[in-house]
C-alpha positions in Angstrom: 0.0 0.0 0.0 1.2 3.4 -0.9 2.3 5.4 2.2 -0.3 8.1 2.9 1.0 11.4 4.3 -0.8 14.6 4.9 0.8 17.5 3.1 1.5 19.3 6.3 4.1 16.7 7.1 6.3 18.3 4.5 6.4 21.4 6.6 7.8 19.4 9.5 10.4 17.8 7.3 11.5 21.1 5.7 11.7 22.9 9.0 13.7 19.9 10.5 11.4 19.7 13.4 10.6 16.5 15.2 9.6 15.0 18.5 13.0 13.6 19.1 14.4 14.4 22.6 11.1 16.0 23.5 12.0 19.2 21.5 9.2 21.5 20.4 7.8 20.6 17.0 5.8 22.8 14.6 2.1 22.7 15.0 0.2 20.9 12.3 -3.0 21.9 10.6 -4.7 19.8 7.9 -7.9 19.5 5.9 -9.5 16.7 4.1 -7.9 17.7 0.8 -4.5 17.1 2.4 -5.4 13.4 2.9 -3.7 11.9 -0.2 -5.3 8.4 0.0 -8.6 7.5 1.7 -9.8 3.9 2.1 -13.5 3.0 2.5 -14.4 0.1 4.8 -17.6 -1.7 4.3 -19.3 -5.1 4.5 -17.7 -6.3 7.7 -17.9 -9.8 9.2 -20.3 -10.0 12.2 -19.1 -12.0 15.2 -22.2 -13.5 16.9 -22.1 -14.7 20.5 -25.5 -15.8 21.8 -24.5 -15.9 25.4 -23.5 -12.3 25.7 -25.3 -10.4 28.6 -25.7 -6.7 27.9 -22.4 -5.4 26.6 -21.2 -1.8 26.7 -17.9 -2.3 24.9 -15.4 -4.9 23.6 -11.7 -5.3 23.1 -9.6 -7.9 21.5 -6.3 -8.9 23.1 -3.5 -11.2 21.9 -5.5 -11.6 18.7 -7.4 -14.4 20.4 -9.4 -13.2 23.4 -12.5 -11.0 23.3 -12.9 -8.9 26.5 -16.5 -7.8 27.1 -17.3 -4.8 29.4 -20.9 -5.3 30.4 -23.5 -2.7 31.6 -23.6 -2.3 35.4 -27.0 -4.0 35.6 -25.5 -7.3 34.5 -24.6 -10.1 36.9 -21.0 -9.8 35.8 -19.4 -6.6 34.5 -16.4 -8.3 32.8 -16.5 -11.4 30.5 -13.8 -13.2 28.4 -14.4 -15.2 25.3 -12.3 -17.2 23.0 -12.3 -15.5 19.6 -11.7 -18.8 17.9 -14.5 -20.9 19.5 -16.7 -18.0 20.7 -17.0 -19.9 24.0 -16.8 -18.2 27.4 -13.5 -18.3 29.3 -14.5 -16.4 32.5 -17.0 -14.1 34.1 -16.2 -11.8 37.0 -16.7 -8.6 38.9 -20.2 -8.2 40.4 -21.6 -4.8 41.4 -21.0 -4.3 45.1 -18.6 -3.5 47.9 -17.4 -7.0 48.7 -14.0 -8.6 47.8 -13.6 -8.6 44.0 -16.6 -6.3 43.5 -16.7 -2.9 41.9 -19.4 -0.2 42.0 -18.8 0.5 38.3 -16.4 -0.9 35.8 -14.9 0.8 32.8 -12.4 -1.1 30.7 -9.2 0.8 29.9 -7.6 -1.5 27.3 -6.2 0.1 24.2 -3.3 -2.1 23.1 -2.6 -5.8 22.5 1.2 -5.5 23.0 1.0 -6.8 26.6 -1.4 -8.6 28.9 -1.7 -5.9 31.5 -4.5 -3.3 31.3 -6.6 -1.1 33.7 -10.1 -1.0 35.1 -11.6 2.2 36.4 -14.4 2.4 39.0 -15.9 5.8 38.4 -18.2 5.6 41.5 -15.7 4.4 44.0 -12.9 6.5 42.4 -10.5 3.6 42.2 -8.1 2.6 39.4 -6.9 -1.0 39.1 -4.0 -2.4 37.1 -4.8 -6.0 36.2 -3.1 -8.9 34.4 -5.0 -11.0 31.8 -3.4 -14.3 32.7 -4.0 -13.8 36.4 -7.7 -12.9 35.8 -8.3 -16.0 33.7 -6.5 -18.2 36.2 -8.4 -17.1 39.3 -11.6 -16.0 37.5 -12.0 -13.1 39.8 -10.6 -9.6 40.3 -7.0 -9.9 41.7 -5.3 -6.5 40.8 -1.6 -6.1 40.4 -2.0 -2.7 42.0 -4.7 -0.1 42.7 -5.1 3.4 44.0 -7.8 6.0 44.7 -8.1 9.0 42.4 -9.5 12.5 42.8 -13.2 13.5 42.3 -11.8 16.4 40.3 -10.9 14.1 37.4 -13.1 14.5 34.3 -15.4 11.4 34.5 -15.2 10.8 30.7 -11.4 10.6 30.7 -9.1 7.7 31.7 -6.0 8.5 33.7 -2.3 7.8 33.3 -0.1 6.2 35.9 2.8 8.6 36.3 5.0 7.5 39.2 4.8 5.5 42.4 2.8 8.2 44.1 1.2 10.3 41.3 -0.9 10.0 38.2 -1.9 12.4 35.4 -5.5 13.3 34.8 -7.8 15.7 33.0 -9.2 18.3 35.4 -13.0 18.4 35.3 -13.1 22.1 36.0 -10.9 23.2 33.1 -12.3 25.0 30.0 -10.5 25.8 26.8 -12.2 29.2 26.9 -10.4 31.3 29.5 -13.7 33.0 30.4 -15.0 29.8 31.9 -11.7 28.2 33.0 -12.2 28.5 36.8 -8.7 29.8 37.0 -7.3 26.5 35.7 -4.7 27.1 33.0 -4.3 23.7 31.4 -6.4 20.5 31.1 -3.8 18.1 32.5 -2.5 18.0 36.0 -0.4 15.7 38.2 -2.4 14.4 41.1 -1.3 12.4 44.2 -2.6 8.9 44.5 -5.1 8.1 47.2 -5.8 11.8 47.9 -9.1 13.5 47.2 -9.7 17.0 48.5 -13.4 16.6 47.6 -13.9 20.3 46.8 -17.6 21.2 46.6 -19.1 22.4 43.4 -19.6 25.9 44.9 -15.8 26.3 45.0 -16.0 26.8 41.2 -17.8 29.4 39.0 -18.7 27.1 36.1 -19.3 23.4 35.5 -17.3 22.7 32.3 -17.2 18.9 32.1 -19.9 18.7 29.3 -17.6 20.4 26.8 -14.3 18.8 27.8 -12.8 15.3 27.9 -9.7 13.7 26.4 -8.4 10.4 25.1 -5.2 10.3 27.1 -2.3 7.9 26.3 1.5 7.6 25.9 3.2 7.2 22.6 5.0 3.8 23.2 8.0 4.8 21.1 9.0 8.0 22.7 6.9 8.3 25.8 5.2 11.5 24.8 1.7 12.1 26.1 -1.1 12.4 23.5 -4.4 14.1 24.4 -7.0 13.7 21.7 -10.0 16.0 22.3 -13.4 14.4 22.5 -15.1 17.7 21.7 -12.7 19.2 19.1 -10.6 18.1 16.2 -7.4 18.6 18.0 -4.6 16.5 19.4 -2.2 18.0 21.9 1.2 16.3 22.5 3.1 16.9 25.7 6.4 15.8 27.2 6.4 14.0 30.6 6.7 17.4 32.3 3.4 18.4 30.7 5.0 21.0 28.5 2.9 21.3 25.3 5.1 20.4 22.3 2.8 20.3 19.4 -0.9 20.4 18.3 -2.5 18.5 15.3 -5.6 20.4 14.2 -8.1 19.2 11.6 -9.8 18.2 9.4 -12.9 20.2 10.2 -11.6 23.2 12.3 -14.8 23.7 14.3 -15.6 27.1 15.6 -15.2 26.7 19.3 -17.6 29.0 21.2 -19.3 28.5 24.5 -22.1 29.8 26.6 -23.7 29.0 30.0 -27.2 27.5 30.6 -29.1 27.7 33.9 -30.0 24.5 35.7 -30.8 23.2 39.1 -27.1 22.9 39.7 -25.4 25.3 42.2 -23.2 26.7 39.3 -24.0 27.3 35.6 -23.3 24.6 33.1 -21.0 25.5 30.2 -22.2 24.3 26.7 -21.5 25.0 23.1 -23.3 27.9 21.4 -26.3 27.3 19.1 -27.2 24.0 20.9 -24.3 22.2 19.4 -22.8 19.1 20.8 -19.4 18.8 19.1 -17.9 15.4 18.9 -14.2 14.9 18.0 -12.1 11.8 18.8 -13.9 9.1 20.6 -11.7 6.0 20.9 -8.2 4.7 20.1 -6.0 1.6 19.8 -2.2 1.2 19.7 -0.3 -1.5 17.9 3.5 -2.0 17.7 3.7 0.4 14.7 0.6 2.7 14.7 -1.9 4.7 16.7 -5.5 4.3 15.4 -7.9 7.2 16.5 -11.7 7.1 15.9 -13.0 10.5 14.7 -16.7 11.3 14.7 -16.5 14.9 13.4 -20.0 16.1 14.2 -21.3 19.4 15.4 -24.7 18.0 16.3 -24.7 14.6 18.0 -27.8 12.5 17.3 -28.1 9.7 19.8 -31.0 8.0 18.0 -29.3 8.2 14.6 -25.6 7.6 14.9 -23.5 8.8 12.0 -20.6 6.9 10.2 -17.2 7.6 11.6 -13.6 7.7 10.4 -10.4 6.3 11.8 -7.1 8.2 11.4 -4.0 5.9 11.4 -1.0 7.7 12.8 2.6 6.6 12.9 4.5 7.3 16.1 5.9 10.6 14.7 2.4 12.0 14.4 2.0 11.6 10.6 -1.3 10.4 9.2 -0.6 7.2 7.4 -4.1 6.3 6.4 -7.7 7.6 6.6 -10.3 4.9 6.9 -14.0 5.8 6.3 -16.5 3.5 7.7 -19.9 2.6 6.4 -21.5 3.0 9.9 -20.9 4.2 13.4 -18.2 2.2 15.2 -16.5 2.4 18.6 -14.5 0.3 21.0 -11.9 -0.6 18.3 -9.1 -3.2 18.4 -6.5 -4.0 15.7 -4.7 -7.2 15.3 -0.9 -7.4 15.6 -0.3 -7.5 11.9 -2.5 -4.4 11.3 -4.7 -6.3 8.9 -8.0 -6.5 10.8 -10.0 -4.1 12.9 -12.5 -5.3 15.4 -15.2 -2.9 16.7 -18.6 -2.5 18.3 -21.4 -0.9 16.3 -25.0 0.2 16.7 -27.5 2.4 14.9 -28.5 4.3 18.1 -27.7 4.4 21.8 -30.8 2.3 22.8 -30.0 -0.8 20.9 -27.3 -3.3 22.0 -24.1 -3.3 20.0 -22.9 -5.9 17.5 -19.3 -7.1 17.2 -17.7 -6.5 13.7 -14.5 -7.4 12.0 -13.2 -5.3 9.1 -10.4 -6.0 6.8 -8.0 -3.0 6.6 
């Protein structure tokens, strides 16, 4: 396949800028006309498992195991299936406060390179590191490690383990519009583990979480932190000191304007102007060579009529290698180790249960 590179990459090459040694790189701006090659994906294979409970999302790990994250009302919030036989391997994690229980369970698995991943309990504010082989052997939650995290973390954003005592998270009270920023200058902060100041909402002037949220992950090649915006077509790249090195903007260049709405809340809610609900990047998966980012690109989100999405395939230097256009709405993606197949969840609206699909790339 011909290598696909957006024209703005030439600017980086000519200006001799790169991400090497965490040096500042030029900011990148691209439009759809800069995407030299686009590949349309359609007619996927459907993977049918009759014994599924009520799944919320899926991941594929080691090209052989399907990990199912169920809705909280299910008897078990985590299930494992053989991708070859479609038979169950294990069910675990009930809703509760007992040993091996969680109040809520969100699967933070975005790579098949190793067998460790994370689970996030948004209600208990706990973050667990787990090992696949251990889970399958004991068939219950036995974390490698865990810690409590702050209630100031944006509930739609996973966190990054930073050191033995700290982690990086997206501050729920930050706004990209300085007018509504609550005095918080940047979206990311370093927090102490097992510490929660539990500031009341009335300590802040505005509730900004509805217009913020990030996909937060580390580039496995150079350790730089990528923050893909859920409500904007922008990716920010930071070093491990949270210094902003570069931004990648495009392809839609939405006008970002905000307003407040009155509610029963103690403080006003910040929303987009003109009743918009802008959706940018919604999911990602990392292989040994590439970063795959799901991009929705909508100004008006329609939960009862979900629109087809795109996936931008980046190399580790931040160049777009391919733009995949899907024939439907997909999320919760996984890519095999050979970068030949993409697994995903799909549904037509938010009320129907998802199906599991397999696309050939």
